[in-house]
GUMARKOL-990798 format. One line per 4 residues: number of its first residue (from 1); their letters; for each residue z, x, y of C-alpha. Coordinates in nm, 2 decimals, padded with zeros to 4 digits. Example, Ala and Ser with C-alpha at 12.3 -4.5 7.8 and 13.67 -1.06 7.14 Angstrom:
residues 2
1) as) 00.78,01.23,-00.45  00.71,01.37,-00.11
//
This chain:
residues 406
1) mspr) 00.01,-00.01,00.01  -00.12,00.15,00.32  00.18,00.20,00.59  00.02,-00.09,00.80
5) qrer) 00.06,-00.32,00.48  00.45,-00.23,00.39  00.71,-00.47,00.54  00.95,-00.34,00.77
9) lviv) 01.29,-00.31,00.64  01.57,-00.19,00.92  01.89,-00.06,00.80  02.18,-00.04,01.06
13) gggm) 02.45,00.18,00.98  02.40,00.57,00.82  02.64,00.58,00.54  02.69,00.60,00.17
17) aslr) 02.58,00.26,00.08  02.25,00.30,00.32  02.12,00.64,00.15  02.20,00.46,-00.21
21) liee) 02.01,00.15,-00.13  01.70,00.36,-00.01  01.72,00.59,-00.33  01.72,00.27,-00.53
25) iasl) 01.42,00.11,-00.34  01.25,00.44,-00.34  01.25,00.41,-00.76  01.19,00.04,-00.77
29) cpdr) 00.93,-00.03,-00.52  00.84,00.29,-00.33  00.53,00.16,-00.15  00.64,-00.18,-00.05
33) ygiv) 00.88,-00.10,00.25  00.86,00.09,00.56  01.24,00.16,00.63  01.40,00.25,00.95
37) lvgk) 01.76,00.39,00.90  01.98,00.39,01.21  02.33,00.58,01.24  02.51,00.59,01.52
41) ephp) 02.64,00.95,01.39  02.40,01.24,01.48  02.39,01.34,01.09  02.20,01.15,00.77
45) pynr) 02.40,01.01,00.57  02.69,01.26,00.42  02.95,01.21,00.10  03.23,01.10,00.30
49) vlls) 03.45,01.13,-00.01  03.45,01.50,00.04  03.59,01.47,00.39  03.93,01.55,00.28
53) slla) 03.81,01.87,00.08  03.62,01.94,00.41  03.92,01.96,00.63  04.14,02.13,00.35
57) geve) 03.85,02.42,00.36  03.76,02.36,00.00  03.42,02.28,00.08  03.17,02.36,00.38
61) eadi) 02.99,02.11,00.57  02.66,02.20,00.38  02.83,02.08,00.08  02.88,01.73,00.21
65) elrp) 02.51,01.67,00.27  02.35,01.40,00.03  02.00,01.44,00.12  01.76,01.68,00.36
69) rawf) 01.60,01.50,00.64  01.28,01.58,00.49  01.37,01.40,00.17  01.35,01.06,00.40
73) aenc) 01.04,01.09,00.53  00.90,01.18,00.18  01.02,00.81,00.10  00.88,00.60,00.37
77) aeli) 01.21,00.62,00.56  01.24,00.70,00.92  01.57,00.84,01.03  01.72,00.73,01.38
81) cgdc) 02.06,00.94,01.40  02.29,00.96,01.71  02.16,00.60,01.82  02.34,00.29,01.75
85) aiel) 02.27,-00.08,01.74  02.41,-00.29,02.03  02.25,-00.63,01.95  02.10,-00.81,01.67
89) rpak) 01.85,-01.07,01.77  01.81,-01.26,01.41  01.57,-01.53,01.57  01.33,-01.28,01.70
93) revv) 01.39,-01.07,01.40  01.48,-00.77,01.63  01.74,-00.49,01.67  01.80,-00.33,02.00
97) lasg) 01.96,00.02,02.03  02.16,00.18,02.26  01.90,00.41,02.39  01.69,00.09,02.49
101) arlv) 01.44,00.10,02.18  01.37,-00.24,01.98  01.33,-00.25,01.62  01.13,-00.54,01.49
105) ydrl) 01.18,-00.60,01.12  01.08,-00.82,00.83  01.41,-00.78,00.64  01.73,-00.67,00.81
109) ilat) 02.04,-00.46,00.64  02.39,-00.45,00.78  02.57,-00.15,00.64  02.79,-00.11,01.00
113) gsda) 03.11,00.01,00.71  03.45,-00.05,00.86  03.65,00.09,01.20  04.01,00.29,01.16
117) irlp) 04.27,00.07,01.28  04.45,00.22,01.57  04.80,00.10,01.61  04.86,-00.06,01.95
121) vpgh) 05.19,00.10,02.01  05.28,00.27,02.36  05.11,00.59,02.39  04.81,00.54,02.13
125) dlag) 04.58,00.68,02.39  04.73,00.99,02.45  04.52,01.30,02.39  04.58,01.47,02.04
129) ittf) 04.57,01.17,01.86  04.29,01.09,01.61  04.19,00.87,01.32  04.05,01.05,00.99
133) rdla) 03.73,00.83,00.93  03.42,01.03,00.99  03.29,01.41,01.02  03.38,01.41,01.38
137) daea) 03.74,01.34,01.29  03.73,01.62,01.04  03.59,01.86,01.29  03.85,01.79,01.53
141) lrsa) 04.13,01.82,01.27  03.97,02.16,01.14  04.01,02.29,01.50  04.38,02.23,01.48
145) aagg) 04.62,02.55,01.54  04.79,02.68,01.26  05.15,02.67,01.28  05.18,02.35,01.46
149) ravv) 05.35,02.02,01.37  05.13,01.70,01.27  05.25,01.35,01.21  05.00,01.13,00.98
153) iggg) 05.06,00.76,01.01  04.97,00.59,00.68  05.07,00.66,00.31  04.75,00.52,00.17
157) llgi) 04.45,00.74,00.05  04.32,00.86,00.38  04.65,00.93,00.52  04.75,01.15,00.20
161) eaay) 04.43,01.34,00.20  04.49,01.42,00.59  04.83,01.54,00.54  04.70,01.73,00.26
165) glcr) 04.41,01.90,00.46  04.63,01.96,00.75  04.89,02.15,00.54  04.65,02.34,00.38
169) rgla) 04.54,02.46,00.72  04.90,02.57,00.80  05.05,02.29,00.98  05.37,02.16,00.92
173) vtlv) 05.31,01.81,00.83  05.51,01.46,00.81  05.36,01.16,00.67  05.50,00.84,00.76
177) hlms) 05.44,00.52,00.60  05.57,00.17,00.65  05.58,00.06,00.31  05.85,00.16,00.04
181) rlme) 05.58,00.35,-00.17  05.27,00.54,-00.14  04.93,00.39,-00.21  05.09,00.06,-00.28
185) rqid) 04.75,-00.09,-00.30  04.64,00.13,-00.57  04.91,00.22,-00.81  05.25,00.09,-00.91
189) apaa) 05.60,00.20,-00.84  05.68,00.46,-01.09  05.34,00.63,-01.05  05.40,00.65,-00.66
193) vllk) 05.73,00.82,-00.74  05.54,01.11,-00.93  05.28,01.12,-00.65  05.54,01.15,-00.37
197) aave) 05.71,01.43,-00.56  05.37,01.61,-00.59  05.28,01.57,-00.21  05.64,01.66,-00.12
201) klgi) 05.59,02.00,-00.35  05.32,02.10,-00.12  05.54,02.12,00.16  05.46,01.77,00.32
205) qvll) 05.75,01.55,00.44  05.73,01.21,00.33  05.93,00.93,00.51  05.89,00.57,00.34
209) eaet) 06.02,00.24,00.52  05.92,00.42,00.84  05.80,00.23,01.12  05.60,00.36,01.43
213) aaie) 05.75,00.24,01.78  05.61,00.47,02.04  05.40,00.80,02.09  05.53,01.01,02.43
217) gdgr) 05.41,01.31,02.57  05.30,01.39,02.91  04.92,01.36,02.89  04.94,01.46,02.51
221) aerv) 05.11,01.36,02.20  05.42,01.54,02.17  05.65,01.32,01.94  05.62,01.01,01.73
225) nlkd) 05.94,00.77,01.78  06.05,00.59,01.47  06.19,00.24,01.51  06.53,00.34,01.36
229) gral) 06.57,00.61,01.64  06.44,00.93,01.49  06.19,01.14,01.68  05.93,01.33,01.52
233) pagl) 05.80,01.65,01.70  05.41,01.62,01.71  05.11,01.82,01.88  04.89,01.63,01.67
237) vvma) 04.90,01.28,01.57  04.65,01.15,01.27  04.65,00.76,01.24  04.54,00.64,00.92
241) agvr) 04.70,00.30,00.88  04.40,00.12,00.73  04.06,00.01,00.82  03.89,-00.32,00.96
245) aetr) 03.51,-00.42,00.85  03.29,-00.38,01.15  03.17,-00.75,01.20  03.13,-00.74,01.58
249) laqa) 02.77,-00.67,01.60  02.69,-00.93,01.34  02.95,-01.18,01.48  02.79,-01.16,01.82
253) agve) 02.43,-01.26,01.67  02.57,-01.56,01.53  02.60,-01.43,01.14  02.90,-01.59,00.99
257) vgrg) 03.19,-01.36,00.92  03.53,-01.38,00.79  03.75,-01.06,00.72  03.39,-00.92,00.66
261) ilvd) 03.01,-01.04,00.70  02.99,-01.33,00.47  02.73,-01.28,00.23  02.63,-01.47,-00.14
265) dkle) 02.54,-01.34,-00.46  02.21,-01.21,-00.32  02.39,-01.00,-00.04  02.23,-01.22,00.19
269) tswp) 02.41,-01.34,00.50  02.40,-01.69,00.68  02.08,-01.57,00.86  01.77,-01.56,00.62
273) svya) 01.62,-01.21,00.56  01.97,-01.07,00.69  02.17,-00.87,00.44  02.51,-00.68,00.43
277) igec) 02.63,-00.40,00.19  02.93,-00.18,00.17  03.26,-00.20,00.35  03.14,-00.47,00.62
281) aehr) 03.05,-00.74,00.36  03.27,-00.99,00.24  03.13,-01.14,-00.09  03.35,-01.41,-00.25
285) gvcy) 03.63,-01.36,-00.04  03.66,-00.97,-00.10  03.61,-00.68,00.12  03.56,-00.36,-00.09
289) glve) 03.65,-00.04,00.06  03.53,00.19,-00.23  03.19,00.36,-00.26  03.17,00.22,-00.63
293) paya) 03.13,-00.14,-00.52  02.89,-00.04,-00.22  02.67,00.15,-00.48  02.68,-00.19,-00.72
297) qaka) 02.60,-00.38,-00.41  02.28,-00.16,-00.30  02.14,-00.15,-00.65  02.18,-00.55,-00.68
301) lard) 02.01,-00.59,-00.32  01.73,-00.33,-00.41  01.61,-00.53,-00.73  01.60,-00.84,-00.51
305) lagl) 01.43,-00.66,-00.24  01.16,-00.57,-00.52  01.13,-00.88,-00.67  01.34,-00.86,-00.97
309) pary) 01.61,-01.06,-01.12  01.92,-00.98,-00.94  02.28,-01.08,-00.88  02.58,-00.92,-00.73
313) egsl) 02.91,-01.07,-00.90  03.15,-00.87,-00.75  03.30,-00.56,-00.90  03.62,-00.48,-01.08
317) latn) 03.82,-00.26,-00.84  03.88,00.09,-00.96  04.03,00.42,-00.82  03.95,00.74,-00.95
321) lkvs) 04.01,01.05,-00.77  04.23,01.34,-00.69  04.50,01.27,-00.43  04.65,01.59,-00.27
325) gvpv) 04.53,01.81,-00.59  04.68,01.51,-00.81  04.42,01.31,-01.04  04.49,00.97,-01.01
329) fsmg) 04.29,00.66,-01.15  04.37,00.28,-01.14  04.18,-00.03,-01.22  04.20,-00.39,-01.28
333) dfeg) 04.54,-00.56,-01.28  04.77,-00.27,-01.30  05.08,-00.43,-01.16  05.07,-00.64,-01.50
337) egae) 05.32,-00.94,-01.38  05.32,-01.13,-01.71  05.13,-00.95,-01.92  05.20,-00.70,-02.20
341) tivl) 05.27,-00.32,-02.05  05.22,00.00,-02.24  05.39,00.29,-02.05  05.38,00.67,-02.14
345) edqe) 05.56,00.91,-01.92  05.64,01.28,-01.93  05.84,01.38,-01.63  05.84,01.73,-01.71
349) aaty) 05.44,01.75,-01.68  05.43,01.48,-01.43  05.21,01.26,-01.61  05.25,00.90,-01.64
353) rklv) 05.01,00.63,-01.79  05.05,00.25,-01.76  04.80,00.02,-01.95  04.84,-00.37,-01.90
357) vrdn) 04.72,-00.59,-02.21  04.66,-00.95,-02.17  04.53,-01.16,-02.43  04.44,-00.87,-02.66
361) rlvg) 04.24,-00.72,-02.40  04.28,-00.44,-02.16  04.31,-00.56,-01.81  04.44,-00.29,-01.59
365) avlv) 04.54,00.05,-01.59  04.73,00.32,-01.41  04.72,00.70,-01.48  04.86,00.99,-01.28
369) gdta) 04.82,01.36,-01.36  04.58,01.34,-01.64  04.33,01.09,-01.60  04.08,01.25,-01.89
373) dalw) 04.06,00.91,-02.06  04.00,00.72,-01.76  03.63,00.63,-01.82  03.73,00.52,-02.16
377) yrel) 03.96,00.27,-02.05  03.73,00.15,-01.76  03.47,00.07,-02.05  03.71,-00.14,-02.24
381) mvvg) 03.77,-00.31,-01.95  03.46,-00.40,-01.81  03.31,-00.50,-02.17  03.62,-00.68,-02.23
385) apia) 03.66,-00.53,-02.59  03.94,-00.65,-02.82  04.20,-00.37,-02.83  04.40,-00.48,-03.17
389) plrd) 04.24,-00.20,-03.38  04.33,00.07,-03.14  04.64,-00.09,-03.01  04.94,00.14,-03.14
393) klaf) 04.74,00.46,-03.02  04.57,00.32,-02.74  04.83,00.51,-02.46  04.75,00.83,-02.63
397) graw) 04.36,00.83,-02.54  04.03,00.77,-02.71  04.01,01.05,-02.96  04.36,00.96,-03.13
401) aere) 04.29,00.60,-03.08  03.93,00.60,-03.26  04.07,00.85,-03.51  04.32,00.64,-03.62
405) aa) 04.12,00.31,-03.63  03.86,00.46,-03.83
//
C-alpha cells in the first residue's frame, strides 16, 4: 500500500505501551497505517522499569533505550518528540500540539500514562522537591550530591526504588510511609516485614504510619515535618505517593472518563475511532499501573486495528520485580481472605512463600527472596489448573511438585 493510501494513526503518548502497539502493528499489518507518535519527552520511548537501576548507577542511559530512532522510520512511524498534545478535536479528527501543529487522523490512540501525585502540603513547591516518574526525574536525582540527606515520601514500589537508588549514590535516606507496611497493594504483611528488614539492611531508615504535615526551608527544602511532631532534615525530597491517570486531555474533548479514560473490550472510548491503552485507560472499572497489562492491551488493540478478532478481557494483576535488590513476586488474590493458604518461610534465608488456594485451584501467590518458580505459579493461576495432584509439594516449587506427582 502506498503512503497516500495508508490510514493515518496518531498515538498521543511516548511510553512503553505506545512502542509495543507500533511493534504489534508492524508485525500484523505493516503497510496498513502511517503512524505518528507524539511524546512530550525529548526521547523516543524508553524502558521506564530500569529508571531505578539508572538512578542507582547499575545501568547507563543507553541501556534503557528500547528502539533507535531509525527503527521508527523503517516501520512507517514518524516520531514527534519534545512536543505535546494540548487539544483533541474528535469531531474534526484532529490533534493540536503545543508547537501549533495540527495532526489529522483516521484513528487516534491515547496512551497518556499517569502523573505523579504531589502532596498538597505546605512547602510542596519549594526547590529540591521532585517526583520519580520519568527520565528527567532520574537525571535530576542523579545529580544529587553524595553525603546529603534525602527524604522519600511513599513506601510503594517507586518510593522504595527511589530510596534504594539515592542510597546507592551515597545519600542518607529516610523513607516515610503513611501505611503500616511497605507495598501494601502488592504484598501481604509477613512479606512486608521481610522487605522492610531488607531495605533497612541497606542503611535506609524506614518510618511507617508516618504522615507528612509540611516541608520547610528558605526557598529550598531543608526538613520534612511529620504530623507526630518529628522533623526530618532533608536537602532533597522525593514525592512518590502514588500516580493518577492522565485524563485531562480526553475529558476536555468530551471523552468519557472515570478514574481513567473509559474503554470497552476493544479498547475504544466513547468517541468512535478513539482508543486508550496503558495507565491512562480504565477497563471494566480497573486502571492498571503495570507494564504487562499495557502490553496485553496493545496486543489486543493491534489485532483489532489489523481487522483480526480481538477482545481485551482484563489482566490478572501480577508484580514480578526486584525491590532494592530483593526479588518480589505477587499475583492474584494474595491476601486470601476466607481461602486456604500454604505458607513456607525461612527467616534465616529471608525467604517467604505464600500460596492461596480456593476450590482446588491456585488463585494467589506472594514470593519474597526466591522467585524462581514465579512463572510456574503464574501459569497455574492463568490456566486455572486443578492442583490436587501437586498439593502436598506445591510450596516447594515446580521440580519437586511435578516429580512427586509423577
